[in-house]
C-alpha positions as CSV (number, residue, x, y, z in Angstrom):
1,X,13.9,-15.8,7.3
2,X,11.4,-14.0,9.1
3,X,8.6,-12.9,7.1
4,X,7.2,-10.0,9.4
5,X,8.1,-6.3,9.2
6,X,7.9,-4.4,12.5
7,X,9.4,-1.5,13.1
8,X,8.7,1.2,15.9
9,X,8.8,5.2,14.6
10,X,8.2,7.8,17.8
11,X,5.0,6.5,18.5
12,X,3.8,5.0,15.4
13,X,4.2,1.0,14.8
14,X,4.6,-0.4,11.4
15,X,3.6,-4.1,11.3
16,X,2.7,-6.6,8.7
17,X,0.7,-8.6,10.8
18,X,-2.4,-9.2,8.8
19,X,-4.1,-10.4,12.6
20,X,-3.3,-6.5,13.3
21,X,-5.1,-4.9,10.2
22,X,-8.3,-3.4,11.1
23,X,-10.6,-4.5,7.8
24,X,-13.2,-1.7,9.1
25,X,-10.8,0.9,8.9
26,X,-9.3,-0.2,5.6
27,X,-12.6,-0.6,3.9
28,X,-14.3,2.9,5.0
29,X,-10.8,4.5,4.1
30,X,-10.9,3.2,0.3
31,X,-15.2,3.2,0.2
32,X,-15.5,6.7,1.4
33,X,-12.0,9.1,1.1
34,X,-9.7,7.9,-1.4
35,X,-10.1,8.4,-5.3
36,X,-8.9,5.6,-6.5
37,X,-11.5,2.7,-4.5
38,X,-14.4,4.5,-4.2
39,X,-17.2,2.2,-3.0
40,X,-15.2,-0.9,-2.8
41,X,-17.2,-3.6,-1.0
42,X,-15.7,-4.6,2.0
43,X,-15.5,-7.9,0.5
44,X,-12.7,-7.0,-1.6
45,X,-11.1,-5.3,0.7
46,X,-10.8,-8.5,2.7
47,X,-9.6,-10.4,-0.4
48,X,-7.0,-7.8,-1.1
49,X,-5.8,-7.9,2.2
50,X,-5.4,-11.4,2.2
51,X,-3.8,-11.6,-1.3
52,X,-0.9,-9.2,-0.8
53,X,1.9,-8.1,2.2
54,X,0.4,-5.9,3.7
55,X,1.7,-3.0,6.2
56,X,-0.6,-1.1,8.8
57,X,0.7,1.7,10.5
58,X,-0.5,1.8,14.3
59,X,-0.6,4.6,16.9
60,X,-1.6,4.0,20.8
61,X,-3.3,0.5,19.4
62,X,-5.5,2.4,16.9
63,X,-4.8,1.6,12.7
64,X,-3.9,5.1,11.6
65,X,-2.0,4.1,8.1
66,X,-1.9,1.0,5.1
67,X,0.0,-0.1,2.3
68,X,0.0,-3.1,0.5
69,X,2.1,-5.0,-2.7
70,X,0.4,-7.1,-4.8
71,X,3.3,-9.6,-5.8
72,X,4.0,-13.4,-6.9
73,X,7.6,-12.5,-4.7
74,X,9.3,-13.9,-7.9
75,X,9.6,-11.3,-10.5
76,X,7.0,-8.6,-10.0
77,X,4.8,-6.3,-7.3
78,X,2.2,-3.5,-7.5
79,X,2.3,-1.2,-4.7
80,X,-1.4,0.0,-3.6
81,X,-4.1,1.3,-1.8
82,X,-1.0,3.6,0.7
83,X,-2.5,6.2,2.7
84,X,-2.1,7.8,6.1
85,X,-5.2,9.0,8.2
86,X,-5.2,12.8,7.5
87,X,-4.9,13.9,11.2
88,X,-1.1,11.8,11.4
89,X,0.0,13.0,8.3
90,X,3.1,15.3,8.3
91,X,5.3,12.9,10.3
92,X,7.1,10.8,7.9
93,X,4.7,8.2,8.2
94,X,3.9,7.2,4.5
95,X,7.3,7.6,3.4
96,X,8.7,5.5,6.1
97,X,5.7,2.5,5.0
98,X,7.0,3.0,1.5
99,X,10.9,2.5,2.4
100,X,9.4,-0.8,4.8
101,X,7.3,-2.7,1.9
102,X,10.3,-1.6,-1.0
103,X,13.4,-2.6,2.0
104,X,11.6,-6.2,2.7
105,X,14.2,-8.6,1.2
106,X,11.4,-10.6,-0.9
107,X,10.7,-7.6,-2.2
108,X,14.5,-6.1,-3.3
109,X,14.5,-9.1,-5.6
110,X,11.6,-8.5,-7.9
111,X,12.7,-7.1,-11.7
112,X,9.7,-5.0,-11.9
113,X,7.7,-2.8,-9.1
114,X,4.8,-0.7,-10.5
115,X,2.0,1.5,-9.0
116,X,-0.7,4.1,-10.2
117,X,-0.8,7.7,-8.9
118,X,-2.2,11.0,-9.6
119,X,-0.8,13.2,-6.9
120,X,2.4,11.6,-5.1
121,X,4.7,11.8,-7.7
122,X,7.0,13.4,-5.2
123,X,6.6,10.5,-2.9
124,X,7.3,7.7,-4.8
125,X,10.0,9.4,-7.1
126,X,12.2,9.2,-4.1
127,X,12.3,5.5,-4.5
128,X,13.0,5.2,-8.1
129,X,9.8,5.1,-9.2
130,X,9.8,6.8,-12.7
131,X,6.9,7.0,-15.5
132,X,7.4,4.4,-17.8
133,X,9.6,4.3,-20.3
134,X,7.7,2.3,-23.1
135,X,4.1,3.0,-22.1
136,X,3.2,1.7,-25.7
137,X,4.6,-1.8,-24.0
138,X,1.5,-1.3,-21.6
139,X,-2.2,-2.4,-21.8
140,X,-4.7,-2.4,-19.7
141,X,-8.5,-3.2,-18.7
142,X,-9.9,-0.2,-16.6
143,X,-13.1,-0.6,-15.2
144,X,-13.8,2.4,-13.0
145,X,-17.3,1.7,-12.4
146,X,-16.9,-1.5,-11.3
147,X,-17.9,-1.4,-7.7
148,X,-21.9,0.6,-8.4
């Protein structure tokens, strides 16, 4: 089985090759511009990339987007850290990114996929994500200030 995602859409390359990921770029976006990972340390970003299925988006060799799926490749996946740089939005890149991750053969066999979002329900809804049917069956430990 080929374990690499590599797709070209217009002038953008989507790739799961981890050696292409610009860790500094991903870290800066998450730490400074995201609402969900403000202040995240670069070592934490590095570890999250190493331990997830990641897809970067590149234009002219520069990274312009990212997404990852935390998974055991057997039963469960959690979609996280999906973003497209502001200057490249409106080109269908986030849709293609989510589509690629969810269409990856090992991911199609997972029993449950989850994510958290406060503002992208429309994007994820088009791929079958819905609000929790039984939220009372889920629990969490949430440490929002862990990076400070």
